[in-house]
PAKE-698668 format. One line per 2 residues: number of its first residue (from 0); their letters; for each residue x negated, y, z negated of C-alpha. Coordinates in nm, 4 decimals, always signed. Layout:
// PAKE-698668
NUM> A> X/Y/Z ~ ... $
// end
This chain:
// PAKE-698668
0> MN> -1.4697/-1.1836/+1.5010 ~ -1.0958/-1.1895/+1.5165 $
2> SR> -0.9057/-0.9597/+1.2923 ~ -0.8483/-1.1724/+0.9990 $
4> ER> -1.2111/-1.2653/+0.9662 ~ -1.3113/-0.8915/+1.0011 $
6> FL> -1.0983/-0.7825/+0.7311 ~ -1.1760/-1.0533/+0.4879 $
8> ET> -1.5496/-0.9855/+0.5500 ~ -1.5018/-0.6058/+0.4880 $
10> MR> -1.3173/-0.6646/+0.1636 ~ -1.6105/-0.8889/+0.0311 $
12> YG> -1.8834/-0.6376/+0.1332 ~ -1.9981/-0.8958/+0.3987 $
14> SP> -2.1333/-0.8300/+0.7546 ~ -1.8552/-0.7647/+0.9794 $
16> DR> -1.8802/-0.6872/+1.3440 ~ -1.7405/-0.3602/+1.2823 $
18> VP> -1.4652/-0.2332/+1.0339 ~ -1.0919/-0.3141/+1.1080 $
20> YF> -0.8884/-0.0538/+1.2708 ~ -0.5513/-0.0324/+1.1191 $
22> EE> -0.2538/+0.1757/+1.2655 ~ +0.0846/+0.2497/+1.0752 $
24> GI> +0.3009/+0.2483/+1.3985 ~ +0.3550/+0.5686/+1.5988 $
26> RR> +0.7207/+0.6517/+1.5868 ~ +0.9306/+0.7125/+1.8678 $
28> EV> +0.9913/+1.0942/+1.8324 ~ +0.5986/+1.1264/+1.8009 $
30> LR> +0.5781/+0.9502/+2.1597 ~ +0.8549/+1.1823/+2.3028 $
32> EW> +0.6455/+1.4740/+2.1704 ~ +0.3368/+1.3458/+2.3143 $
34> RK> +0.4897/+1.2853/+2.6615 ~ +0.5413/+1.6613/+2.6775 $
36> QG> +0.1569/+1.7133/+2.5904 ~ +0.0302/+1.4665/+2.8631 $
38> LP> +0.0843/+1.1152/+2.7511 ~ +0.2045/+0.9051/+3.0684 $
40> KD> +0.5624/+0.8027/+3.0470 ~ +0.4569/+0.4453/+3.0908 $
42> AD> +0.1598/+0.4301/+2.8836 ~ +0.1336/+0.1366/+2.6290 $
44> IA> +0.0158/+0.2979/+2.3124 ~ -0.1216/-0.0139/+2.1916 $
46> QL> -0.3483/-0.0523/+2.5140 ~ -0.4576/+0.3115/+2.5104 $
48> FP> -0.5537/+0.2694/+2.1315 ~ -0.6163/-0.0832/+2.0326 $
50> SD> -0.5779/-0.1725/+1.6563 ~ -0.6443/-0.4959/+1.4508 $
52> QR> -0.3271/-0.6824/+1.4075 ~ -0.2049/-0.7156/+1.0492 $
54> EV> +0.1261/-0.8503/+0.9051 ~ +0.3062/-0.7788/+0.5993 $
56> IE> +0.5557/-1.0278/+0.4178 ~ +0.8373/-0.8066/+0.3156 $
58> VD> +1.0604/-0.9969/+0.0425 ~ +1.3780/-0.8634/-0.0854 $
60> LE> +1.2943/-0.6940/-0.4233 ~ +1.6480/-0.5340/-0.4714 $
62> PR> +1.8824/-0.6464/-0.7332 ~ +2.1621/-0.8426/-0.5643 $
64> PK> +2.4060/-0.7333/-0.5634 ~ +2.3226/-0.3707/-0.5794 $
66> FN> +2.3984/-0.1581/-0.8695 ~ +2.6279/+0.1223/-0.8332 $
68> KW> +2.4985/+0.2600/-1.1530 ~ +2.1394/+0.1255/-1.2930 $
70> PR> +2.0961/-0.0103/-1.6449 ~ +2.0450/+0.2290/-1.9192 $
72> SR> +2.0509/+0.0280/-2.2416 ~ +1.9501/-0.2968/-2.3604 $
74> SD> +2.3000/-0.4406/-2.3546 ~ +2.2678/-0.4266/-1.9477 $
76> LK> +1.9281/-0.6171/-1.9340 ~ +2.1161/-0.9524/-1.8968 $
78> EL> +2.3137/-0.8281/-1.6205 ~ +1.9601/-0.6974/-1.4515 $
80> FR> +1.8125/-1.0345/-1.5122 ~ +2.1049/-1.2036/-1.3379 $
82> RL> +2.0868/-0.9840/-1.0173 ~ +1.6862/-1.0510/-0.9950 $
84> LP> +1.6681/-1.4297/-0.9361 ~ +1.3681/-1.5176/-0.7294 $
86> YA> +1.4860/-1.8355/-0.5859 ~ +1.8339/-1.6758/-0.4589 $
88> RG> +1.9246/-1.7013/-0.1071 ~ +1.8180/-1.4206/+0.1358 $
90> RL> +1.4876/-1.3126/-0.0780 ~ +1.2623/-1.4506/+0.1808 $
92> PR> +1.2159/-1.3135/+0.5380 ~ +1.4744/-1.4527/+0.8103 $
94> GW> +1.3340/-1.7514/+0.9928 ~ +1.0976/-1.8443/+0.6967 $
96> AK> +1.0191/-2.1926/+0.8332 ~ +0.9117/-2.0914/+1.1818 $
98> KI> +0.7085/-1.7947/+1.0135 ~ +0.4992/-2.0545/+0.8062 $
100> RR> +0.4310/-2.2406/+1.0970 ~ +0.3083/-1.9528/+1.2954 $
102> WK> +0.1121/-1.7989/+1.0261 ~ -0.0754/-2.1194/+0.9749 $
104> DR> -0.3046/-2.0844/+1.2810 ~ -0.3108/-1.6777/+1.2724 $
106> DY> -0.6050/-1.4877/+1.3318 ~ -0.4861/-1.1630/+1.1754 $
108> PL> -0.4728/-1.0585/+0.7987 ~ -0.1324/-1.1369/+0.6294 $
110> ML> -0.0475/-0.9191/+0.3248 ~ +0.2254/-0.9679/+0.0915 $
112> RI> +0.4156/-0.6694/-0.0538 ~ +0.5109/-0.8023/-0.4117 $
114> HR> +0.6182/-0.5241/-0.6244 ~ +0.7720/-0.1719/-0.5611 $
116> GF> +0.5964/-0.0029/-0.8907 ~ +0.7622/+0.1694/-1.1589 $
118> FL> +1.0106/+0.4254/-1.0423 ~ +1.1925/+0.2069/-0.7648 $
120> SM> +1.1696/-0.0859/-1.0051 ~ +1.3759/+0.1267/-1.2450 $
122> GV> +1.6125/+0.2380/-0.9869 ~ +1.4816/+0.6003/-0.9209 $
124> YD> +1.6559/+0.7070/-0.5798 ~ +1.7632/+1.0610/-0.6881 $
126> WR> +1.6991/+1.3280/-0.9365 ~ +1.9642/+1.2252/-1.1632 $
128> RF> +1.8054/+0.8823/-1.2146 ~ +1.4491/+1.0204/-1.2493 $
130> SE> +1.5727/+1.2346/-1.5369 ~ +1.7521/+0.9579/-1.7125 $
132> LM> +1.4447/+0.7661/-1.6936 ~ +1.2163/+1.0274/-1.8250 $
134> DL> +1.4660/+1.0615/-2.1309 ~ +1.4746/+0.6844/-2.1640 $
136> LI> +1.0952/+0.6570/-2.2065 ~ +1.1340/+0.8896/-2.4956 $
138> DD> +1.4489/+0.7792/-2.6376 ~ +1.4427/+0.3851/-2.5791 $
140> PE> +1.1101/+0.2806/-2.4600 ~ +1.1713/-0.0873/-2.5681 $
142> FV> +1.4516/-0.0775/-2.3165 ~ +1.2248/+0.0506/-2.0447 $
144> RE> +0.9547/-0.2116/-2.1417 ~ +1.2146/-0.4742/-2.1195 $
146> AM> +1.3494/-0.4155/-1.7997 ~ +1.0031/-0.3934/-1.6387 $
148> KI> +0.9158/-0.7121/-1.7969 ~ +1.2284/-0.8688/-1.6123 $
150> QG> +1.1168/-0.7059/-1.2897 ~ +0.7339/-0.8511/-1.3452 $
152> EF> +0.8596/-1.2020/-1.4302 ~ +1.1049/-1.1917/-1.1080 $
154> AA> +0.8232/-1.0833/-0.8693 ~ +0.5932/-1.3634/-1.0321 $
156> GL> +0.8555/-1.6210/-0.9387 ~ +0.8978/-1.4580/-0.5952 $
158> AE> +0.5191/-1.4688/-0.5334 ~ +0.4970/-1.8159/-0.6261 $
160> RV> +0.7959/-1.9097/-0.4119 ~ +0.5818/-1.7354/-0.1208 $
162> LK> +0.2392/-1.8574/-0.1885 ~ +0.3223/-2.2307/-0.2410 $
164> DV> +0.3967/-2.2173/+0.1496 ~ +0.1777/-1.9339/+0.2955 $
166> VV> -0.2019/-1.8405/+0.2265 ~ -0.2047/-1.4681/+0.2364 $
168> DA> -0.4967/-1.2251/+0.2389 ~ -0.4002/-0.9614/+0.0124 $
170> AL> -0.1056/-0.8493/-0.2091 ~ +0.0254/-0.4968/-0.2106 $
172> FS> +0.1977/-0.3221/-0.5075 ~ +0.3670/+0.0018/-0.4259 $
174> EP> +0.3143/+0.3010/-0.6942 ~ +0.4861/+0.6183/-0.5810 $
176> IG> +0.4233/+0.7795/-0.9275 ~ +0.2288/+1.0897/-0.8505 $
178> GN> +0.2531/+1.4567/-0.7764 ~ -0.0121/+1.6917/-0.6214 $
180> YG> -0.1402/+1.7514/-0.9940 ~ -0.1516/+1.3942/-1.1287 $
182> PL> +0.0669/+1.1036/-1.2177 ~ +0.4000/+1.1608/-1.3705 $
184> IS> +0.3393/+0.9333/-1.6786 ~ +0.0215/+0.9132/-1.8699 $
186> PQ> -0.2316/+0.6450/-1.8181 ~ -0.1776/+0.4991/-2.1773 $
188> MY> +0.2032/+0.4760/-2.0861 ~ +0.1393/+0.3355/-1.7583 $
190> EE> -0.0688/+0.0668/-1.9046 ~ +0.1896/-0.0080/-2.1751 $
192> MV> +0.4981/+0.0106/-1.9582 ~ +0.3786/-0.0992/-1.6167 $
194> LR> +0.0714/-0.2771/-1.5792 ~ +0.1492/-0.4955/-1.8783 $
196> SY> +0.4577/-0.5936/-1.6951 ~ +0.2284/-0.6923/-1.3729 $
198> EP> +0.0536/-0.9660/-1.5763 ~ +0.2776/-1.2612/-1.4655 $
200> VL> +0.2622/-1.1346/-1.1105 ~ -0.1510/-1.1053/-1.1442 $
202> DV> -0.1357/-1.4437/-1.3164 ~ +0.0237/-1.6145/-0.9719 $
204> LH> -0.2012/-1.4266/-0.7422 ~ -0.5019/-1.5532/-0.9284 $
206> KY> -0.3560/-1.8917/-0.9309 ~ -0.3610/-1.8798/-0.5727 $
208> KI> -0.6970/-1.7280/-0.5393 ~ -0.5551/-1.4138/-0.3545 $
210> ET> -0.8940/-1.1806/-0.3589 ~ -0.7701/-0.8491/-0.2469 $
212> IV> -0.5163/-0.6836/-0.4854 ~ -0.4166/-0.3593/-0.3542 $
214> LV> -0.2462/-0.0607/-0.5168 ~ -0.0763/+0.1495/-0.2819 $
216> TY> -0.0322/+0.4904/-0.4359 ~ +0.0888/+0.8552/-0.3272 $
218> AN> -0.0100/+1.2124/-0.4066 ~ -0.2692/+1.2504/-0.6848 $
220> AR> -0.3022/+0.8991/-0.8742 ~ -0.6572/+0.9332/-0.9787 $
222> AL> -0.6059/+0.9340/-1.3540 ~ -0.4719/+0.5733/-1.3243 $
224> IP> -0.7643/+0.4302/-1.1340 ~ -0.9666/+0.3186/-1.4323 $
226> SM> -0.6562/+0.1393/-1.5824 ~ -0.5730/-0.0368/-1.2433 $
228> LK> -0.9309/-0.1732/-1.2332 ~ -0.8908/-0.2717/-1.5890 $
230> WG> -0.5667/-0.4818/-1.5105 ~ -0.7349/-0.6477/-1.2079 $
232> FN> -0.6553/-0.4404/-0.8994 ~ -0.9672/-0.4108/-0.6647 $
234> CL> -0.8258/-0.2191/-0.3950 ~ -0.7001/+0.1404/-0.3365 $
236> WA> -0.4787/+0.2534/-0.0649 ~ -0.3866/+0.6265/-0.0960 $
238> CE> -0.1122/+0.7723/+0.0906 ~ -0.0117/+1.1506/+0.1402 $
240> VN> -0.2698/+1.2565/-0.1333 ~ -0.4077/+1.5515/-0.2812 $
242> ID> -0.7188/+1.5296/-0.0689 ~ -0.9359/+1.7249/-0.3085 $
244> AM> -0.8589/+1.4991/-0.6140 ~ -0.8601/+1.1802/-0.4107 $
246> DY> -1.1698/+1.2071/-0.1971 ~ -1.2709/+0.8638/-0.1226 $
248> RE> -1.6649/+0.9788/-0.1306 ~ -1.6042/+1.0818/-0.4919 $
250> LR> -1.4075/+0.7741/-0.5787 ~ -1.6882/+0.5539/-0.4553 $
252> RE> -1.9347/+0.7198/-0.6315 ~ -1.7300/+0.7051/-0.9598 $
254> FG> -1.6052/+0.3692/-0.9302 ~ -1.8611/+0.1804/-0.7144 $
256> RD> -1.7961/-0.1564/-0.5471 ~ -1.5208/-0.2291/-0.8110 $
258> LR> -1.2856/-0.0483/-0.6096 ~ -1.2324/-0.1358/-0.2293 $
260> LI> -1.0647/+0.1436/-0.0333 ~ -0.8213/+0.1815/+0.2656 $
262> GG> -0.7478/+0.5221/+0.4170 ~ -0.8895/+0.8330/+0.2954 $
264> ID> -0.8814/+1.0362/+0.6168 ~ -0.6868/+1.3673/+0.5621 $
266> LD> -0.4138/+1.3449/+0.8167 ~ -0.3812/+1.7348/+0.7885 $
268> SL> -0.7146/+1.7704/+0.9918 ~ -0.5409/+1.5942/+1.2642 $
270> RR> -0.2846/+1.8733/+1.2601 ~ -0.5514/+2.1427/+1.3069 $
272> DK> -0.8236/+2.1395/+1.5911 ~ -1.1003/+1.9079/+1.7040 $
274> EA> -1.3589/+2.0686/+1.4816 ~ -1.1666/+1.9949/+1.1711 $
276> VR> -1.1276/+1.6324/+1.3072 ~ -1.4922/+1.6205/+1.3716 $
278> RE> -1.5856/+1.7288/+1.0256 ~ -1.3462/+1.5058/+0.8499 $
280> VE> -1.4501/+1.1862/+1.0168 ~ -1.8138/+1.2351/+1.0529 $
282> EK> -1.8614/+1.3436/+0.6769 ~ -1.6510/+1.0835/+0.5162 $
284> VP> -1.6335/+0.7531/+0.7334 ~ -2.0108/+0.6747/+0.7993 $
286> PL> -2.1218/+0.6535/+0.4490 ~ -1.8233/+0.4563/+0.3373 $
288> VA> -1.8499/+0.2087/+0.6289 ~ -2.2160/+0.1944/+0.5642 $
290> DG> -2.1250/+0.0897/+0.1949 ~ -1.8868/-0.1637/+0.2761 $
292> GY> -1.5381/-0.2611/+0.1446 ~ -1.3772/+0.0304/+0.3427 $
294> VP> -1.1124/+0.0317/+0.6101 ~ -1.1093/+0.3867/+0.7781 $
296> LA> -0.7129/+0.5189/+0.8396 ~ -0.5422/+0.8271/+0.7925 $
298> DG> -0.3792/+0.8992/+0.4742 ~ -0.0245/+0.9025/+0.6156 $
300> RV> +0.1704/+0.8129/+0.9238 ~ +0.1030/+1.0119/+1.2341 $
302> RA> +0.4024/+1.2741/+1.2808 ~ +0.4926/+1.4676/+1.5884 $
304> DV> +0.3235/+1.7701/+1.4524 ~ -0.0134/+1.5955/+1.5439 $
306> PF> -0.1106/+1.7241/+1.8991 ~ -0.1795/+1.4119/+2.1366 $
308> EN> -0.5082/+1.5710/+2.2095 ~ -0.6235/+1.5814/+1.8667 $
310> YV> -0.5146/+1.2139/+1.8077 ~ -0.6964/+1.0980/+2.1261 $
312> YY> -1.0272/+1.2729/+1.9928 ~ -0.9776/+1.1101/+1.6481 $
314> RK> -0.9368/+0.7571/+1.7820 ~ -1.2332/+0.7801/+2.0095 $
316> LL> -1.4489/+0.9618/+1.7387 ~ -1.3718/+0.6756/+1.5010 $
318> EQ> -1.4289/+0.4115/+1.7187 ~ -1.7646/+0.5731/+1.8268 $
320> IT> -1.8735/+0.6282/+1.4681 ~ -1.7562/+0.2785/+1.3393 $
322> RA> -1.9411/+0.0948/+1.6229 ~ -2.2478/+0.2822/+1.5700 $
// end
């Protein structure tokens, strides 16, 4: 099987030749540190640790021009709408026509990142705006609802623009909405303010028969999972999680095959020792792979504090277990 067939077969609970191997990319500073620990200077990391190729279409989801001060009242909504035009120039990646031709005969999964979630869509890039937004949720929830509606309609128009040209294999929504103890807004508010605003985007995705709709979450978003399933998401990719609250084995037991899973391997185990790596991989990966709908991956991007020896052991063990 090629990488695309393997991914689609996995997400369909079919019979892939093996599960996909994803990698989020090894940064240069990590490679520099690993060379001090024995990685040959001229080594090609992609040859040493081969992964299934995948590509993500990154459209421009920012208001153009950018806001110096983000909207905070309903009188600002016309300006927000004006800066979020899906058919404006520059929204699609450069060289779009060439990319369309290249993607037509691809043998790897292509994903579309189509929404940045609640906080980034509302301009939360610092503590001041976060505090302001929390006040707005209490003092003017209708403004927040309307602003998210504009964002949702913008994302839907942009999705339509992409999908009329390209067949994609998954859609990604980011949701950096949680802390270690849970999401920063309640499930009820999340449905009313956020998921309802996604309806136009989800309608476009369903129109173009996108099978895998992924919510990429951070920290502890467990309380939101019933809501995400209710509104049509069918895959969770949890990053930098509270590993006790977001144990993928428990999530599969609770939500069954309605919830496909990407990730789930505690990155902290790679920072410790080989025994910690062995326990983490051997206890979690085999039952999830056997049940299907699962792509094993560390729950965060590898950093320089992960010893090279541990990473080598992790990748070899993962390959051995998944092939078996």
